[in-house]
C-alpha positions, 0 to 999 in steps of 0.5 A: 228639255233642261238644255233649252231652259238653260240656253234660254237663261243664257240668252236672256243674260247675254241680251241683258248684258248687251243692253246694259253695256249699250246704255252705259256707253251712251250715258258716258258719251253724253257726260263726256260730250257735256264736258266738251261744252265751252262758254266764252264772251264774244262781245260786251259793251261796258255800261255807263251810269244811267244806262238801262240795259247792257248787251252781252254776246256769249260764245258757245263751243260744242267740241263734242261729236254730239248735238247738245241742247241748252235751255233756261239760261239766266245770267247776272252781271256783276261789277266788283262784288255787286250785282248790277243787272240780269236777264229776264224772260224765257230763254228757249231751248237752243241746239249747238251742233257737234263741232260748231260754235254759236253766238248768243246775244243777250240783253241784261236789264240794269238796276240803275241804283246798283250800277251807280253805286258799283261804278262809284266804288270801283277802281280804275281797273273794273272787274266785270263778270257774269254768273248764271245757270243753264240746263243742258241735255244730249240725245242719249240722256232723258234728263237735263243737267244743270250747270253754273256759269262764271265768266270774266267779261272785261272789255 
């Protein structure tokens, strides 16, 4: 009888170890995949004074072996040290398949006063960039990971 009790606890221990190793492996695969998520600027038209919006196309590269989802993307457009516009509205969840690239067109609503002030004070070599946040997730993770974004967008 004692043999069966000991064997039972050994089996429970082995099963627990297997589950722990499997879950840990999935979690580490998710983290590694999220690090393979790259952002870039595929297109940007420099807005002129008086413009009400700017158009920006982001490129998202998923170089991992997992399909990754991202959502709640919010982007701010800067000129030098002034925020001149941002995206508004809800950004729906998008999936970027493993080993693929997606293009995300965005419309940035501009603040005319901030844009005029920034253009007036900017040198000939203007430094346009964006900042923002987004949430990303992978199949093995039940939670979203929040990331910051900063990209130069000089045309």
